[in-house]
N, C-alpha and C positions, 0 to 999 in steps of 0.2 A: 489265542493263537489259532489262526485258521487252518481248520483238519479237513474240509470239504469244501466244494464249490457247486453253487446252482448256477446252471445257463440257462436263459431263454433260447429259443430256436430261430424264428425268423427275424433277421435284421442283426442278428448277434453271432450265430455259427455259421449260419445258411442265409441266402438271400435268395428270393424267387426271381425267376428270370422277367425281362421287360414286358410290358403290354405288350408292345410290337411283337415280340417274340411268343408270347402266350397267343395271341391272335392268329398268328401267322401258322402256328402248328395246329390249331383248331380248325382253321380253313381248310389247309392240307388233308387233315383226316377226314373232315365230311365232303370234301370235293366241292366247297364253296368258292365260287369265283367272284373277287371285288376288284374293280377299278382303283388306280392309284388314290385317287380323291376320295373313293369310297372307305377303302381301307384306312387312310389318314384321318378322316371324321370318325370311324368306328373307333379307332384308337383314342382319339379327343373324347370322345363322349365315355368310353368305359373308363378312362383315367378321371374324368371329372365325378363319375357316380362313384370311384373306388371299387369296382367290380372284380378286380384281381385280390383273391385271397393272398396276405402277405406283402400286397403292393402298397401305394400310397392310400390314405384314409379318404374317404368320399369329401370333396370340394361342397356337394350338392347331395343333401339326405333327404328323401323324398319323407313327408311326415309320417306316412302311414308305415315306413320301415323304421322310425325312431326306436320304439319299444324294442322291436326284434333286434336291431343293430347292437344296441346297449348289451343284450344277453345272447348275442349269436354263438359265443362259444361255450354255453351251457350243455348243449347236446349237437349230434350230429344233424339231426332233423332242423334245428335251428339255425344253424350254421349253412347249410344247403338253401335252406329259405331265404336267409337274409341276402346271401349272394345272386342267388337266383332273382331274387326281386332288384337288386342294384343292376344285374344285366340287363333285365327287362326294361328298367327304367333308363337305361343307355341306349335302348333302341333295339336290342338283339332278340327279335321276337320268334326266330328260328326256333323250336324245341330243341331239334336234333342239336344246332351249333350251341345252344346254350348248356344243354347236356354235357357236352364234349369239353366245352370250355371249362366247366366245373370240376369235370374228372382229370383234366390235363392238370391242374394247379395241384391234385395230388401224386403226380407222377415223381418219381424221382429226378426224371430229366429234367423238370422244370426248375430244380433247386440247385443250385452251386454252394459248395463250402467258401467261407472265405479263406484265402491263401494261409492264413497263419492258424486255422481251426485245429486241423490234423496235428501240427507240430505241438500245439498248446495242450492239447487235450494227451498226447503221448509224454509231454513232460510232467504232466500232473500225474498220470499214472505211474511214470518211473519215481516220482517223489511220494507214492504211496498216499495223494489224496483222492477220495473217490469223488464220483462226479454225477449230478442228476441234470436233466433236461426237465425245465418246467415251463410249460408252454400254455398260453390260450389259444386253443385249436380246436377243431370240431371233426378231426379225421384222424387217424391213427399215423405218426409220422415214423415211426420205426423202421419200415421198409427205405424210407429215404437214406437213413441213418446206415442201413446195412448196405444198401448199393455204393454208398459213396466211403465205405470202409470204415466208419464211425462208431458203429455199434459195440464193437468190442471196448472201446473206450469209455463208454458211458454204464453207469452202475445201476441207474433208477431213471425211470421216465414218469412223470407226473404231469397228466395232461387234461385240461379243464373238462372236455367233453366227457371223460372216463369219471373224474371226480364229482362233476355236476356243480362246480364253483368255478369261477375264474379270477385271476389277479385282476384288482390287488387284494383280494380276500385273503388275510394271513393264513388260512385254512388250507390253501394250496402249498404255501411255502411250508406249513407246520409238516405237511404230509410227505414232503420232500426230504426235511430233515429227518423225519423219523426212518423213512426208507433207508437214509444213509447210515442212521443209528448216532447221529450226533446232536448235539444241543444248538439251537438255532445261532446262539452267539458265536459258535464256532465255525458257521456256513456261510461263506462269502457269496451274495445272489450279483449275477452279471446279468445286464439286461441294456436294450436300448430305449426302453419307455420309462418315463420318470415317475409317471402315475402308476402304471401297471407293476412295474418291476420294482418301484420303491414301496411297494406293500409291504415287501419283507422286512423293513424297518421295524413294523409293529412288533415284530417276534423278537426283535434285538439282533437281526443280522446284518452286517455290514453289507453296505451296496456299491458297486462299481458299474458306471455306465460308458458305455461304446456308442459310437454314432452309427445309425442305420443308413449305410451308403452303398450304392453299388460295388460289386466284387472287386472290379478294377480300381475303385478309388478309396480302398481301405485295405491295403495290403498288410498293415501292422496293427491294427486295433486292439488284437488280443494278447499280443506279445508281452507289453508292459505289465499284464497281470503277474508273471513269473518273477519278474523283479519286484513287484508289491508283496507278493506271497513270501518272498525269500527275507523281507524287512519284516514282515509281520511275525516271523518264527523269532525274532530278534526283538521284539516292541513288547513292553509290558501291556498287558491287558487294558483297555480303556473302554468308554462307552460308544457303542455301535454309532457310527457317523458315516457319510457319504465320504469315499474313498476319492483322490484326486482323478 
């Protein structure tokens, strides 16, 4: 029987702003002017190189960044270096603009909760099911949750850069289960990445996936969890498997 829930962060509970919004905010902060054509081309290159943390993965990954990219969430320094390298590869060579772009994505203003995030977390709290956020990330996301009024609904944060390991390593899920005080078989992992979040299966955790979509295109991706958890309370224990 499910007694607790682990959630991924980006693409599961909240979604980062678009590349256009990200770039526009950084240009405004630095006072940098681009023509309409230059703006569109810069957005295209930033998207191609996956330079927005939390945004689409790189379509083109420079060879010299491959190793760093694979381990970008192990530490804050590696995260900054990886995304800084992608931003530079995309053609943003102004150091000030590159710095502001990186810092912008860590701002609570750059993140939007999915419409059913708060209602789902509140209902889990009402039911007495503790919640952990388990994220591959290179910075402290707690201020984002506080700003959006979600922090009081989260019992534990397990962040890769603090732990020194990243999903799908089972250790990050084990750490979350231990913080919740629950056996892995009793903790549901909810995420959008079948490889990274699916790593929880190695511990015996059941896993449920949602689609990583823009906020306005996924109004109710989390709500079915409540029905699922209601059914779990009346179901005999089975071997962990992916939920529908």
